[in-house]
VEXBA-509741 format. One record per residue (C-alpha): residue number from 1; z, x, y; residue in one letter. Coordinates in steps of 0.05 Angstrom, whole numbers. Example, Ala and Ser with C-alpha at 12.3 -4.5 7.8 and 13.67 -1.06 7.14 Angstrom:
<nodes>
+-----+--------+--------+--------+----+
!   i !     up !   east !  north ! aa !
+-----+--------+--------+--------+----+
!   1 !    156 !    246 !    -90 !  A !
!   2 !    143 !    273 !    -21 !  S !
+-----+--------+--------+--------+----+
</nodes>
This chain:
<nodes>
+-----+--------+--------+--------+----+
!   i !     up !   east !  north ! aa !
+-----+--------+--------+--------+----+
!   1 !      0 !      1 !      1 !  M !
!   2 !     13 !     56 !     50 !  R !
!   3 !    -55 !     83 !     47 !  S !
!   4 !    -85 !     15 !     55 !  R !
!   5 !    -47 !      4 !    116 !  M !
!   6 !    -68 !     72 !    142 !  T !
!   7 !   -139 !     54 !    134 !  A !
!   8 !   -127 !    -12 !    167 !  R !
!   9 !    -87 !     20 !    219 !  T !
!  10 !   -142 !     70 !    237 !  R !
!  11 !   -196 !     22 !    245 !  L !
!  12 !   -151 !    -27 !    290 !  V !
!  13 !   -130 !     31 !    335 !  L !
!  14 !   -205 !     52 !    340 !  T !
!  15 !   -220 !    -19 !    369 !  G !
!  16 !   -158 !    -20 !    412 !  V !
!  17 !   -175 !     47 !    443 !  A !
!  18 !   -252 !     25 !    453 !  A !
!  19 !   -225 !    -36 !    484 !  A !
!  20 !   -177 !     -2 !    528 !  A !
!  21 !   -233 !     47 !    550 !  S !
!  22 !   -280 !     -9 !    567 !  I !
!  23 !   -229 !    -42 !    611 !  G !
!  24 !   -218 !     24 !    647 !  L !
!  25 !   -291 !     42 !    657 !  L !
!  26 !   -316 !    -26 !    680 !  V !
!  27 !   -271 !    -20 !    738 !  G !
!  28 !   -291 !     49 !    759 !  C !
!  29 !   -336 !     56 !    818 !  T !
!  30 !   -364 !    118 !    852 !  G !
!  31 !   -294 !    139 !    875 !  T !
!  32 !   -224 !    110 !    866 !  G !
!  33 !   -153 !    129 !    864 !  A !
!  34 !   -103 !    120 !    806 !  D !
!  35 !    -36 !     91 !    810 !  E !
!  36 !     -9 !    157 !    840 !  N !
!  37 !    -64 !    158 !    895 !  G !
!  38 !   -101 !    216 !    860 !  A !
!  39 !   -179 !    214 !    871 !  E !
!  40 !   -225 !    212 !    816 !  R !
!  41 !   -299 !    218 !    811 !  Q !
!  42 !   -348 !    182 !    775 !  G !
!  43 !   -417 !    141 !    777 !  T !
!  44 !   -427 !     73 !    757 !  T !
!  45 !   -488 !     46 !    711 !  T !
!  46 !   -520 !     14 !    771 !  E !
!  47 !   -520 !     82 !    812 !  E !
!  48 !   -553 !    116 !    752 !  N !
!  49 !   -605 !     56 !    746 !  A !
!  50 !   -627 !     73 !    815 !  E !
!  51 !   -696 !    111 !    817 !  S !
!  52 !   -694 !    190 !    828 !  G !
!  53 !   -744 !    244 !    821 !  D !
!  54 !   -794 !    233 !    767 !  T !
!  55 !   -783 !    274 !    700 !  V !
!  56 !   -827 !    287 !    645 !  T !
!  57 !   -794 !    276 !    576 !  I !
!  58 !   -827 !    304 !    511 !  G !
!  59 !   -809 !    266 !    456 !  F !
!  60 !   -823 !    285 !    381 !  S !
!  61 !   -797 !    252 !    316 !  G !
!  62 !   -817 !    246 !    241 !  P !
!  63 !   -872 !    200 !    216 !  A !
!  64 !   -851 !    129 !    213 !  A !
!  65 !   -857 !    119 !    143 !  D !
!  66 !   -794 !     75 !    139 !  H !
!  67 !   -775 !     15 !    185 !  G !
!  68 !   -720 !     49 !    215 !  W !
!  69 !   -761 !    115 !    235 !  L !
!  70 !   -813 !     65 !    265 !  G !
!  71 !   -757 !     32 !    309 !  A !
!  72 !   -738 !    101 !    329 !  I !
!  73 !   -801 !    119 !    355 !  N !
!  74 !   -813 !     52 !    391 !  S !
!  75 !   -745 !     52 !    417 !  G !
!  76 !   -761 !    117 !    454 !  A !
!  77 !   -824 !     89 !    483 !  A !
!  78 !   -789 !     24 !    507 !  D !
!  79 !   -731 !     66 !    538 !  A !
!  80 !   -779 !    108 !    575 !  A !
!  81 !   -818 !     48 !    595 !  A !
!  82 !   -756 !     14 !    625 !  S !
!  83 !   -751 !     72 !    678 !  F !
!  84 !   -797 !     78 !    736 !  D !
!  85 !   -780 !    151 !    744 !  D !
!  86 !   -795 !    174 !    670 !  V !
!  87 !   -861 !    203 !    643 !  E !
!  88 !   -858 !    205 !    568 !  L !
!  89 !   -902 !    257 !    528 !  K !
!  90 !   -899 !    235 !    455 !  T !
!  91 !   -918 !    284 !    398 !  A !
!  92 !   -951 !    252 !    336 !  E !
!  93 !   -901 !    235 !    284 !  G !
!  94 !   -896 !    289 !    227 !  T !
!  95 !   -857 !    306 !    164 !  N !
!  96 !   -882 !    376 !    172 !  D !
!  97 !   -832 !    425 !    206 !  P !
!  98 !   -888 !    469 !    228 !  I !
!  99 !   -926 !    415 !    260 !  A !
! 100 !   -861 !    394 !    296 !  Q !
! 101 !   -849 !    465 !    317 !  I !
! 102 !   -922 !    468 !    350 !  A !
! 103 !   -902 !    404 !    391 !  A !
! 104 !   -841 !    432 !    415 !  V !
! 105 !   -877 !    493 !    436 !  E !
! 106 !   -930 !    457 !    469 !  T !
! 107 !   -873 !    418 !    508 !  F !
! 108 !   -848 !    482 !    535 !  V !
! 109 !   -916 !    504 !    551 !  N !
! 110 !   -927 !    442 !    589 !  D !
! 111 !   -858 !    456 !    627 !  K !
! 112 !   -835 !    386 !    613 !  V !
! 113 !   -761 !    371 !    641 !  D !
! 114 !   -727 !    352 !    581 !  A !
! 115 !   -743 !    345 !    505 !  I !
! 116 !   -712 !    289 !    456 !  V !
! 117 !   -722 !    317 !    390 !  L !
! 118 !   -711 !    283 !    321 !  L !
! 119 !   -723 !    339 !    272 !  P !
! 120 !   -754 !    330 !    205 !  T !
! 121 !   -709 !    384 !    183 !  D !
! 122 !   -653 !    406 !    231 !  G !
! 123 !   -647 !    479 !    206 !  A !
! 124 !   -722 !    491 !    210 !  A !
! 125 !   -726 !    466 !    287 !  L !
! 126 !   -667 !    505 !    305 !  T !
! 127 !   -704 !    565 !    330 !  E !
! 128 !   -760 !    525 !    366 !  A !
! 129 !   -698 !    484 !    403 !  A !
! 130 !   -663 !    548 !    421 !  I !
! 131 !   -732 !    573 !    452 !  A !
! 132 !   -740 !    513 !    492 !  A !
! 133 !   -663 !    514 !    517 !  M !
! 134 !   -675 !    586 !    532 !  N !
! 135 !   -731 !    569 !    575 !  A !
! 136 !   -693 !    521 !    612 !  G !
! 137 !   -711 !    457 !    586 !  I !
! 138 !   -650 !    415 !    561 !  P !
! 139 !   -660 !    391 !    489 !  V !
! 140 !   -632 !    322 !    464 !  I !
! 141 !   -620 !    331 !    387 !  N !
! 142 !   -623 !    261 !    354 !  V !
! 143 !   -597 !    241 !    282 !  D !
! 144 !   -613 !    307 !    245 !  R !
! 145 !   -570 !    362 !    274 !  E !
! 146 !   -591 !    432 !    290 !  F !
! 147 !   -554 !    491 !    252 !  S !
! 148 !   -537 !    522 !    320 !  S !
! 149 !   -495 !    498 !    378 !  P !
! 150 !   -541 !    534 !    424 !  F !
! 151 !   -600 !    489 !    403 !  A !
! 152 !   -586 !    428 !    443 !  A !
! 153 !   -555 !    403 !    506 !  R !
! 154 !   -529 !    339 !    479 !  A !
! 155 !   -530 !    308 !    408 !  T !
! 156 !   -539 !    237 !    391 !  V !
! 157 !   -517 !    214 !    319 !  L !
! 158 !   -505 !    152 !    279 !  G !
! 159 !   -443 !    157 !    234 !  D !
! 160 !   -458 !    160 !    162 !  N !
! 161 !   -389 !    179 !    138 !  Y !
! 162 !   -365 !    114 !    182 !  G !
! 163 !   -421 !     73 !    155 !  M !
! 164 !   -383 !     84 !     87 !  G !
! 165 !   -316 !     68 !    116 !  V !
! 166 !   -341 !      6 !    147 !  S !
! 167 !   -378 !    -16 !     81 !  A !
! 168 !   -316 !      2 !     36 !  G !
! 169 !   -266 !    -35 !     89 !  T !
! 170 !   -309 !    -92 !     85 !  Y !
! 171 !   -312 !   -100 !     14 !  I !
! 172 !   -238 !    -85 !      6 !  C !
! 173 !   -227 !   -146 !     53 !  E !
! 174 !   -266 !   -190 !     12 !  Q !
! 175 !   -237 !   -171 !    -54 !  L !
! 176 !   -166 !   -168 !    -26 !  D !
! 177 !   -117 !   -167 !    -85 !  G !
! 178 !   -168 !   -162 !   -136 !  K !
! 179 !   -149 !    -98 !   -164 !  T !
! 180 !   -193 !   -101 !   -227 !  D !
! 181 !   -257 !   -116 !   -187 !  A !
! 182 !   -323 !    -78 !   -206 !  V !
! 183 !   -351 !    -50 !   -142 !  V !
! 184 !   -422 !    -17 !   -150 !  A !
! 185 !   -463 !     27 !   -105 !  E !
! 186 !   -535 !     35 !    -94 !  I !
! 187 !   -544 !     99 !    -53 !  A !
! 188 !   -606 !    137 !    -22 !  G !
! 189 !   -626 !    200 !    -38 !  I !
! 190 !   -572 !    241 !    -65 !  D !
! 191 !   -594 !    309 !    -46 !  S !
! 192 !   -591 !    288 !     32 !  L !
! 193 !   -526 !    303 !     68 !  P !
! 194 !   -526 !    234 !     99 !  L !
! 195 !   -525 !    201 !     29 !  T !
! 196 !   -466 !    245 !      8 !  Q !
! 197 !   -428 !    225 !     77 !  D !
! 198 !   -442 !    153 !     64 !  R !
! 199 !   -416 !    157 !     -8 !  S !
! 200 !   -354 !    196 !     14 !  Q !
! 201 !   -336 !    149 !     68 !  G !
! 202 !   -345 !     89 !     17 !  F !
! 203 !   -303 !    124 !    -34 !  A !
! 204 !   -246 !    137 !     17 !  D !
! 205 !   -241 !     68 !     45 !  A !
! 206 !   -243 !     38 !    -25 !  L !
! 207 !   -186 !     82 !    -46 !  K !
! 208 !   -143 !     60 !     13 !  D !
! 209 !   -146 !    -11 !    -21 !  C !
! 210 !   -138 !     14 !    -88 !  G !
! 211 !   -211 !      5 !   -112 !  L !
! 212 !   -264 !     50 !   -135 !  D !
! 213 !   -333 !     58 !   -146 !  V !
! 214 !   -343 !     35 !   -220 !  S !
! 215 !   -419 !     39 !   -224 !  A !
! 216 !   -466 !     80 !   -180 !  R !
! 217 !   -540 !     94 !   -177 !  V !
! 218 !   -589 !    129 !   -126 !  A !
! 219 !   -650 !    103 !   -100 !  A !
! 220 !   -700 !    136 !    -51 !  D !
! 221 !   -698 !     90 !     14 !  F !
! 222 !   -764 !     54 !    -14 !  T !
! 223 !   -770 !    -19 !    -36 !  V !
! 224 !   -796 !      7 !   -106 !  A !
! 225 !   -741 !     56 !   -117 !  G !
! 226 !   -690 !      4 !    -96 !  G !
! 227 !   -716 !    -45 !   -147 !  E !
! 228 !   -717 !      8 !   -200 !  S !
! 229 !   -646 !     32 !   -191 !  A !
! 230 !   -618 !    -42 !   -182 !  A !
! 231 !   -649 !    -61 !   -248 !  S !
! 232 !   -620 !     -2 !   -282 !  Q !
! 233 !   -551 !    -15 !   -248 !  L !
! 234 !   -556 !    -91 !   -265 !  L !
! 235 !   -575 !    -75 !   -340 !  S !
! 236 !   -516 !    -28 !   -349 !  A !
! 237 !   -463 !    -71 !   -318 !  N !
! 238 !   -458 !   -145 !   -344 !  P !
! 239 !   -407 !   -162 !   -291 !  K !
! 240 !   -401 !   -140 !   -219 !  I !
! 241 !   -359 !   -164 !   -161 !  D !
! 242 !   -392 !   -125 !   -100 !  A !
! 243 !   -452 !    -79 !    -88 !  I !
! 244 !   -463 !    -32 !    -27 !  W !
! 245 !   -533 !    -21 !    -21 !  N !
! 246 !   -542 !     42 !     32 !  H !
! 247 !   -608 !     24 !     59 !  D !
! 248 !   -639 !    -48 !     80 !  D !
! 249 !   -712 !    -24 !     66 !  D !
! 250 !   -694 !     -9 !     -8 !  Q !
! 251 !   -653 !    -68 !     -8 !  G !
! 252 !   -716 !   -109 !     -9 !  I !
! 253 !   -729 !    -83 !    -76 !  G !
! 254 !   -653 !    -89 !    -94 !  V !
! 255 !   -658 !   -166 !    -81 !  L !
! 256 !   -721 !   -175 !   -120 !  A !
! 257 !   -687 !   -141 !   -179 !  A !
! 258 !   -624 !   -187 !   -170 !  V !
! 259 !   -672 !   -249 !   -170 !  S !
! 260 !   -708 !   -226 !   -231 !  S !
! 261 !   -643 !   -216 !   -268 !  A !
! 262 !   -617 !   -283 !   -246 !  G !
! 263 !   -550 !   -252 !   -226 !  R !
! 264 !   -507 !   -281 !   -171 !  D !
! 265 !   -432 !   -269 !   -190 !  E !
! 266 !   -428 !   -213 !   -137 !  F !
! 267 !   -440 !   -207 !    -64 !  F !
! 268 !   -478 !   -151 !    -35 !  M !
! 269 !   -477 !   -114 !     31 !  M !
! 270 !   -534 !    -71 !     61 !  G !
! 271 !   -546 !    -16 !    103 !  G !
! 272 !   -576 !      7 !    169 !  A !
! 273 !   -590 !    -62 !    201 !  G !
! 274 !   -661 !    -88 !    185 !  S !
! 275 !   -685 !   -150 !    219 !  K !
! 276 !   -704 !   -179 !    150 !  A !
! 277 !   -631 !   -166 !    121 !  A !
! 278 !   -600 !   -196 !    187 !  M !
! 279 !   -642 !   -260 !    174 !  E !
! 280 !   -624 !   -260 !    106 !  A !
! 281 !   -547 !   -255 !    124 !  I !
! 282 !   -561 !   -314 !    177 !  K !
! 283 !   -595 !   -356 !    128 !  D !
! 284 !   -539 !   -344 !     77 !  D !
! 285 !   -581 !   -359 !     14 !  D !
! 286 !   -572 !   -299 !    -23 !  S !
! 287 !   -523 !   -250 !    -52 !  V !
! 288 !   -533 !   -209 !     13 !  L !
! 289 !   -474 !   -225 !     61 !  K !
! 290 !   -470 !   -169 !    104 !  A !
! 291 !   -497 !   -104 !    129 !  T !
! 292 !   -470 !    -42 !    163 !  V !
! 293 !   -511 !    -16 !    224 !  I !
! 294 !   -538 !     59 !    227 !  Y !
! 295 !   -566 !     50 !    298 !  P !
! 296 !   -644 !     57 !    306 !  S !
! 297 !   -630 !     62 !    381 !  T !
! 298 !   -612 !    134 !    377 !  Q !
! 299 !   -675 !    162 !    406 !  A !
! 300 !   -675 !    111 !    462 !  A !
! 301 !   -604 !    135 !    478 !  D !
! 302 !   -632 !    205 !    475 !  G !
! 303 !   -687 !    186 !    530 !  V !
! 304 !   -632 !    158 !    572 !  A !
! 305 !   -593 !    223 !    569 !  L !
! 306 !   -653 !    267 !    579 !  A !
! 307 !   -667 !    225 !    647 !  R !
! 308 !   -594 !    234 !    670 !  L !
! 309 !   -592 !    308 !    653 !  I !
! 310 !   -660 !    326 !    682 !  A !
! 311 !   -637 !    289 !    747 !  Q !
! 312 !   -571 !    322 !    746 !  S !
! 313 !   -530 !    257 !    743 !  K !
! 314 !   -467 !    242 !    706 !  T !
! 315 !   -459 !    187 !    652 !  L !
! 316 !   -442 !    123 !    686 !  G !
! 317 !   -377 !     90 !    682 !  D !
! 318 !   -335 !    147 !    661 !  I !
! 319 !   -290 !    186 !    695 !  V !
! 320 !   -301 !    255 !    674 !  T !
! 321 !   -369 !    286 !    707 !  P !
! 322 !   -426 !    305 !    665 !  G !
! 323 !   -460 !    289 !    601 !  I !
! 324 !   -420 !    294 !    538 !  P !
! 325 !   -445 !    345 !    489 !  N !
! 326 !   -441 !    302 !    431 !  R !
! 327 !   -446 !    223 !    420 !  I !
! 328 !   -427 !    192 !    353 !  V !
! 329 !   -450 !    119 !    352 !  L !
! 330 !   -411 !     63 !    316 !  D !
! 331 !   -422 !     33 !    249 !  A !
! 332 !   -404 !    -44 !    258 !  P !
! 333 !   -409 !    -92 !    204 !  V !
! 334 !   -459 !   -153 !    211 !  V !
! 335 !   -438 !   -220 !    184 !  T !
! 336 !   -462 !   -288 !    188 !  K !
! 337 !   -405 !   -299 !    241 !  E !
! 338 !   -435 !   -244 !    285 !  N !
! 339 !   -504 !   -234 !    269 !  V !
! 340 !   -533 !   -260 !    333 !  D !
! 341 !   -497 !   -200 !    368 !  Q !
! 342 !   -541 !   -149 !    335 !  Y !
! 343 !   -605 !   -183 !    310 !  I !
! 344 !   -645 !   -165 !    376 !  D !
! 345 !   -635 !    -93 !    358 !  L !
! 346 !   -649 !    -96 !    287 !  A !
! 347 !   -712 !    -54 !    261 !  F !
! 348 !   -775 !    -88 !    230 !  E !
+-----+--------+--------+--------+----+
</nodes>
C-alpha cells in the first residue's frame, strides 16, 4: 500500500504544482512586484505574439511514414504559418542520416537564423548540429536527443517513461483491488530506447498498485505488425483483464485481431494519440477505452521556440528570463470524459 500511495501522491503533486504555476504565471505581466515589493521581470504571451524582425528557420525531420511523423511535419509548417515574421525552409523528410546531415549543412550555408531538427538518428546528427551551433545558428532538438549537450540550444521532448506511468496508473485505477488481474502489453520496437522507457514506466506504475505485466509482445509501429503481435498475444492468453498497446497506428491492427478473435473480456488503452483512436474512444463501441498522448506538436513547439530565440525574446508568462534548455511535455490520459479537450490536436 505504501508504494501505491507514493505513485498516486507523485501524480497528484505534479498536477498541484502545475496548477499553482499556471495561477502564478497567468497573472504575470511585463514587470511586477511580489509581496515584499521586489521587482520581477518577464514577458507575456501577448507581447511575444507581436511581430518582430523576420527570421528564417530551417526544419528537417524524418520521412512521414507514420501518422505521428506526418503530424510532426505538418505541425511545424502550421506553426510557422501562424507567425507573420517567420519564413520556414523545409528539407525533404528522410530516414537517411547522411541526407539529413546534408540538409543541415545547407541550412548553415544559407545562413538561416535557427534550425529545428528532429533527427532520424540523434547520435548520427550530433556533429552536424554542433557545427551549426558553432556557426552561430541555434539548433532546437526535437524528440530524439543528440549525444552531446553542445549540439542544441533547446530540446523539446515527449515523455516516453511518463507515457508508461500514465498508462499503468490508469490501468491500476480501473482494476482497483483486483490483485490477480492479467495485464498485457503490446510494445513497439523493443530495440528502441523509447520503447524501453515506455515499458519501464508501465512496469513501475503497475508495481505501485501490486500488479505486473503478465504477458508481453512487441510489434513494429505498423498496422500489420500490431495485428500479428496481438494475434499471438490473444492465442497464448485465454483470459486478459487489460491491455496497453504502445502505439495507436499499430493499434488499428491490434483491434482487427481482437475483432477476429471475438474477444471482449478486457479493456484496452492505446498510445500516442491518433484521431482514429480518439474517435473510437468517443464512440465507446470497442474495447479501446483510453489512450495516452505522446505529443505530435513537438516540432510546432520547436518552431515557436526557434522564433523566440532568434528574436532574443524570453518565454512568455514565466518569471525567469530566457528560454529553457530542456522542455519535457506531458503525457495525459484521454478517456471518453475528456476526449473533446484533445481531439483537435490528434494526428491522422
